[in-house]
C-alpha positions as CSV (number, residue, x, y, z in Angstrom):
1,X,18.9,2.6,8.3
2,X,20.4,5.2,11.0
3,X,17.2,6.2,12.7
4,X,18.9,9.5,13.7
5,X,19.7,10.4,10.2
6,X,19.1,13.4,8.7
7,X,18.7,14.0,5.3
8,X,19.8,17.0,3.5
9,X,17.7,19.3,2.0
10,X,16.3,19.5,-1.6
11,X,13.7,20.1,-3.5
12,X,11.9,16.4,-4.4
13,X,8.3,16.7,-4.9
14,X,7.1,17.5,-8.4
15,X,5.7,21.3,-8.5
16,X,2.4,20.2,-8.9
17,X,1.2,16.6,-8.3
18,X,0.3,14.9,-12.0
19,X,-3.2,13.5,-11.3
20,X,-3.8,12.7,-14.6
21,X,-0.8,10.8,-14.9
22,X,-1.5,9.0,-11.5
23,X,-5.1,8.2,-13.2
24,X,-3.3,6.2,-16.5
25,X,-1.1,4.7,-14.1
26,X,-3.9,3.4,-11.6
27,X,-5.9,2.5,-14.7
28,X,-3.1,0.5,-16.8
29,X,-0.7,-0.7,-14.7
30,X,-3.0,-2.0,-11.5
31,X,-5.4,-4.6,-12.2
32,X,-8.5,-6.0,-10.9
33,X,-8.7,-2.9,-7.7
34,X,-11.4,-0.4,-8.6
35,X,-12.2,0.1,-5.1
36,X,-7.9,0.9,-4.0
37,X,-7.8,3.2,-7.4
38,X,-10.8,5.1,-6.8
39,X,-9.9,5.9,-3.3
40,X,-6.1,5.9,-3.7
41,X,-6.9,8.4,-6.8
42,X,-8.7,10.8,-5.5
43,X,-7.3,11.1,-1.6
44,X,-3.9,11.7,-3.2
45,X,-5.0,14.1,-6.1
46,X,-6.8,15.5,-3.0
47,X,-4.0,16.2,-0.2
48,X,-1.6,17.3,-2.8
49,X,-3.9,20.0,-4.3
50,X,-4.2,21.3,-0.9
51,X,-2.0,23.6,-0.1
52,X,-3.2,24.1,3.6
53,X,-4.3,20.2,4.7
54,X,-5.2,20.0,8.5
55,X,-3.4,16.7,8.5
56,X,-1.4,14.1,7.0
57,X,-3.0,12.0,5.0
58,X,-2.9,8.5,6.3
59,X,-3.6,5.2,4.6
60,X,-4.1,2.1,5.7
61,X,-3.9,-0.6,2.6
62,X,-5.3,-4.1,3.5
63,X,-5.9,-7.7,1.3
64,X,-3.3,-11.0,0.3
65,X,-0.1,-10.8,-0.9
66,X,0.5,-10.0,-4.5
67,X,-2.5,-8.1,-5.2
68,X,-1.1,-4.9,-5.5
69,X,-0.6,-3.1,-2.2
70,X,3.5,-2.0,-3.0
71,X,3.0,-1.9,-6.4
72,X,0.5,1.4,-6.0
73,X,3.0,2.6,-3.2
74,X,5.4,2.6,-6.6
75,X,2.7,4.8,-8.9
76,X,2.1,7.0,-6.3
77,X,5.6,8.0,-5.1
78,X,6.7,8.0,-8.9
79,X,4.0,11.0,-9.3
80,X,4.5,12.9,-6.3
81,X,8.6,12.7,-6.2
82,X,11.0,13.5,-8.9
83,X,13.0,10.3,-8.5
84,X,10.1,8.0,-7.3
85,X,10.4,5.2,-4.8
86,X,14.8,6.6,-4.9
87,X,14.1,10.0,-3.4
88,X,15.4,10.1,0.0
89,X,12.3,11.5,1.2
90,X,10.8,7.9,0.2
91,X,11.1,5.8,3.5
92,X,10.0,2.3,3.3
93,X,10.1,0.7,7.2
94,X,9.5,-3.0,7.3
95,X,8.4,-4.2,10.7
96,X,10.2,-6.9,11.1
97,X,13.9,-5.5,10.4
98,X,13.6,-2.5,11.7
99,X,11.2,-3.5,14.7
100,X,12.1,-7.4,15.8
101,X,12.8,-7.4,19.4
102,X,9.7,-6.7,21.9
103,X,12.1,-6.2,24.4
104,X,13.2,-2.8,22.6
105,X,10.0,-1.4,22.1
106,X,10.2,2.0,24.1
107,X,13.8,2.3,22.7
108,X,12.2,1.8,18.8
109,X,9.2,4.3,20.1
110,X,11.9,7.1,20.9
111,X,14.0,6.5,17.6
112,X,10.9,6.4,15.6
113,X,10.0,10.1,17.2
114,X,13.3,11.0,16.7
115,X,13.6,9.8,13.2
116,X,10.1,11.0,11.8
117,X,10.7,14.2,13.4
118,X,14.3,14.6,11.5
119,X,13.0,13.7,7.9
120,X,9.5,15.5,8.2
121,X,11.9,18.9,9.0
122,X,13.7,18.2,6.1
123,X,11.1,17.5,3.9
124,X,7.1,18.3,5.0
125,X,6.1,16.4,2.1
126,X,8.1,13.2,3.2
127,X,6.3,9.7,2.8
128,X,6.3,6.9,5.0
129,X,5.2,3.6,4.1
130,X,5.4,1.0,7.4
131,X,5.1,-2.4,5.6
132,X,4.0,-5.8,7.3
133,X,1.4,-4.1,10.3
134,X,1.0,-8.0,10.8
135,X,4.6,-7.9,12.4
136,X,4.1,-4.7,13.9
137,X,4.3,-4.9,17.7
138,X,1.2,-3.5,19.5
139,X,2.1,0.1,21.0
140,X,4.8,1.2,18.6
141,X,2.7,3.1,16.0
142,X,0.9,4.6,19.0
143,X,3.9,6.7,19.5
144,X,3.6,9.1,16.5
145,X,-0.1,9.4,16.9
146,X,0.5,13.6,18.1
147,X,2.5,13.6,14.4
148,X,-0.9,12.3,12.3
149,X,-2.9,14.9,14.5
150,X,-4.8,18.4,13.6
151,X,-1.8,19.8,15.0
152,X,-0.7,23.0,12.9
153,X,2.6,22.8,14.7
154,X,4.5,20.3,17.5
155,X,7.6,21.7,18.5
156,X,8.1,24.0,15.6
157,X,7.5,21.3,13.4
158,X,4.6,21.2,10.9
159,X,3.6,17.3,10.0
160,X,0.6,18.5,7.7
161,X,2.0,17.8,4.8
162,X,3.5,14.7,5.3
163,X,1.9,11.4,4.0
164,X,1.8,7.7,6.5
165,X,1.1,4.7,4.6
166,X,0.4,1.5,6.5
167,X,0.4,-2.1,4.8
168,X,-1.1,-5.3,6.2
169,X,-2.5,-8.7,4.9
170,X,-4.8,-8.3,7.9
171,X,-8.6,-8.8,6.8
172,X,-7.0,-10.3,3.6
173,X,-9.8,-13.2,4.6
174,X,-12.4,-10.7,4.6
175,X,-11.8,-9.4,2.0
176,X,-11.5,-12.8,-0.2
177,X,-15.1,-13.9,1.2
178,X,-16.7,-10.8,0.1
179,X,-15.2,-11.5,-3.5
180,X,-15.9,-14.7,-3.6
181,X,-19.6,-14.4,-2.5
182,X,-19.9,-12.2,-5.6
183,X,-19.0,-14.6,-8.0
184,X,-20.9,-17.3,-6.3
185,X,-24.0,-14.9,-6.8
186,X,-22.9,-14.6,-10.3
187,X,-22.3,-10.8,-9.4
188,X,-20.0,-8.2,-11.2
189,X,-16.6,-7.8,-8.6
190,X,-16.6,-4.1,-9.5
191,X,-20.3,-4.0,-7.7
192,X,-18.7,-4.6,-4.3
193,X,-18.4,-1.0,-3.0
194,X,-15.9,0.3,-0.2
195,X,-18.6,0.5,2.3
196,X,-19.3,-3.2,2.4
197,X,-15.4,-3.7,3.5
198,X,-14.1,-0.4,4.8
199,X,-15.7,-0.8,8.6
200,X,-15.2,-4.3,8.8
201,X,-11.2,-3.6,8.2
202,X,-11.0,-0.9,10.6
203,X,-13.2,-3.1,13.4
204,X,-10.5,-6.5,12.7
205,X,-7.5,-4.3,12.6
206,X,-8.4,-2.8,16.1
207,X,-8.8,-6.3,17.3
208,X,-6.3,-8.2,15.9
209,X,-4.0,-9.2,18.3
210,X,-1.5,-9.7,15.5
211,X,-2.0,-6.6,13.6
212,X,0.0,-3.6,14.6
213,X,-2.7,-1.6,15.1
214,X,-4.5,-3.8,17.7
215,X,-6.6,-1.3,20.3
216,X,-4.7,1.4,18.6
217,X,-5.5,5.3,19.6
218,X,-4.9,6.1,16.0
219,X,-8.2,4.0,15.1
220,X,-10.2,5.1,18.2
221,X,-8.8,8.7,17.3
222,X,-10.0,8.3,13.7
223,X,-6.4,9.5,12.3
224,X,-6.3,6.7,10.0
225,X,-8.7,8.7,6.7
226,X,-9.2,5.4,4.9
227,X,-8.9,1.6,5.2
228,X,-8.4,1.0,1.5
229,X,-9.4,-2.9,0.4
230,X,-7.4,-5.2,-2.0
231,X,-9.4,-8.0,-3.7
232,X,-8.2,-11.1,-4.2
233,X,-7.0,-10.8,-8.7
234,X,-8.5,-13.4,-10.8
235,X,-7.0,-15.3,-14.0
236,X,-7.8,-12.5,-16.2
237,X,-5.7,-10.1,-14.1
238,X,-2.9,-12.2,-13.5
239,X,-3.2,-12.7,-17.8
240,X,-2.8,-8.3,-17.7
241,X,0.0,-8.3,-15.3
242,X,2.0,-10.4,-17.1
243,X,0.9,-8.7,-20.7
244,X,2.4,-5.3,-18.7
245,X,5.7,-7.7,-17.8
246,X,6.0,-8.6,-20.9
247,X,5.7,-4.8,-22.3
248,X,8.1,-3.7,-19.7
249,X,10.7,-6.2,-20.6
250,X,9.9,-5.2,-24.4
251,X,8.8,-8.6,-25.3
252,X,6.1,-9.1,-27.8
253,X,2.9,-9.1,-25.6
254,X,2.0,-12.2,-26.8
255,X,-2.0,-12.8,-24.7
256,X,-1.6,-16.7,-25.7
257,X,1.7,-16.4,-23.5
258,X,-0.1,-14.5,-21.0
259,X,-2.8,-16.8,-20.5
260,X,-0.2,-19.9,-20.4
261,X,2.0,-18.1,-17.4
262,X,-0.8,-17.4,-15.9
263,X,-2.5,-21.2,-16.1
264,X,0.1,-22.0,-14.6
265,X,0.0,-20.5,-11.2
266,X,-1.9,-21.8,-8.5
267,X,-5.9,-20.7,-8.1
268,X,-8.2,-20.7,-5.0
269,X,-10.7,-22.5,-3.6
270,X,-9.3,-25.7,-4.7
271,X,-12.8,-26.6,-6.2
272,X,-13.2,-23.0,-7.9
273,X,-9.9,-22.0,-8.6
274,X,-11.1,-18.6,-8.8
275,X,-8.6,-16.3,-7.2
276,X,-4.1,-16.4,-7.6
277,X,-2.9,-17.8,-4.3
278,X,0.0,-15.4,-5.3
279,X,-1.3,-12.5,-7.2
280,X,0.9,-11.5,-9.6
281,X,3.4,-11.6,-7.3
282,X,5.5,-14.4,-9.2
283,X,4.5,-13.1,-12.6
284,X,8.2,-11.6,-13.2
285,X,10.0,-15.2,-12.4
286,X,7.4,-17.5,-14.3
287,X,7.6,-15.4,-17.3
288,X,11.3,-15.9,-17.3
289,X,11.0,-19.8,-16.8
290,X,8.2,-19.9,-19.5
291,X,10.5,-18.0,-22.0
292,X,13.9,-20.3,-20.8
293,X,12.0,-23.3,-21.4
294,X,10.8,-22.2,-24.6
295,X,14.2,-21.7,-25.8
């Protein structure tokens, strides 16, 4: 991507966020994430319906790989932008690809500022996804602090209608431990509340030297609206993922087949085998393998 490239000015956003559509998508396509679904629905719907937001919407998604962080980004984009993730106004920036060299940190800061400003100028509703925050060099994300704050205009540009989303594996162990505690106590995972994890996630992101948020002024200034936990997925959730994948491929959604595919995945802890090691990340490839073997 050319960081200085300016996008052509079109009307990328639907006239209004289809909040009912987003609600249905979160309920029917995102499995095992009651906390994330609830926060995201309220945060995104409220933000998009606010004609004069005071600041951009800033979300930080945390959890193990395969729990649905990237997938929920897709659902959000599909309910805001006419072309979903293919919209030229949805920007995904994996840290290891766009910001690989620590020696170029100051250059990255300048480029990132100019690039965001250029895209916001073209579309005030632009959405920016910073993936793999664990790989981002500390200090880089602070370069856009002003863009995330309570400013009406900065150099003639308003950033208040933009959405910034950060994805990170940081906090995955804390989230998993909390979920495991509930399992061992015989409690329903749906009893886990946002308050049980949000403070721990923000503190861990701030104190973790391997996090792009390490000692970040974004956290100090409370510019991140929500730290959202994604829980590790159990066998039943993986079955739901397989069933959904079968329907998406116009296959007969056979629960016996879904159970077989889900059982063949790896689970942890070793003795209890409660949570899927890969979440739903390898469901498609494992379903394809099962179909080939069956033939």
